[in-house]
N, C-alpha and C positions, 0 to 999 in steps of 0.2 A: 504494500500500500504506500501511498504518498500523500503529503499535504497538497492541497490545491495550490496552483500557481496564483500569485497575486495577493496572497494573504500576508499581512504584516503584523507582527507581534509588537505591541507598544506598551511601555511601562506607564503606570499611573499610581503613584504612591508605592505601596508595597505589593500591589497586584499588577497583573499584565492583562491586556485585552487584545483580541484579534480584530483587525479591521481589514477591509477589502479595498483594493484599488481597482476600480473598473469592473467590479463583479456584480452583475445584476441578478445572477441566478441563486444567490445566497440570501436568506432571510435574516437580516441583521437586527430585526426587531427583538430577537432573543440575544441579548448581549452575552458574548462568550468571554468569561474571565478565567484567569488561571493564577495559581499561587506560584511562588518562585520555583518549586520543584517541577511543576507542569511546564513552566516556561523554559526551564533548563532542558527538559526532554524535547520540547518543540524546537529549540535552537539546535539540538543535536541531530535531529532528523530532517530538518528543513532542507529542501532541495535534493533529497535522495530517497530511494525506496527503503522501507523499513518494515520490520515485523514486530509482533508482540514481544518476542524473545530479545530483540534489539533493545527495546525499552527496559526490559527486566535487567539485562546486562548493564545498561547505563545506571539504573537505580542501585543495583548491588555494588557496582564499582565505585560509586560516589558517596553513598549513604550507608550507614550501619543498619542494614535491613536484610532479612533472610529472603531467599528466592521466592518462597510461597507468598509472603506478604507483598513483595515487589510485583509479582505476577498479578495478584488480585488488584492492586492499586493501578497498575498499568492497564489492565483490562477495563477498569472503570473509566480511566481517562480516555482510552480508545473509543469506548462506547459513547462517551460524551462528545468527542470530536466527530464520530460517525453520525450521531443524532443531529448535530449542528450542521452537517454537510461539509465539513472541513477536510475530509480525506476522500481519496479515490482508491479503489482496490483493483 
């Protein structure tokens, strides 16, 4: 899977928000916000193909978290990105 082209992650205080540049096919009435960890993952996979396991590896490599917890958290994040229409598979 891959993040859609034209999406930009922007900081706002301690959170991050996704905006689109020239993207009419995405419903931005539902604001997509992320914490610092989700933003870290976004930056790590932006502009390349990635899998759930790639996100798990990034989480376990950077944070003190076991693979099972990282996988559950990464799956929730992917589900939210998918529901918001931010990724293509």
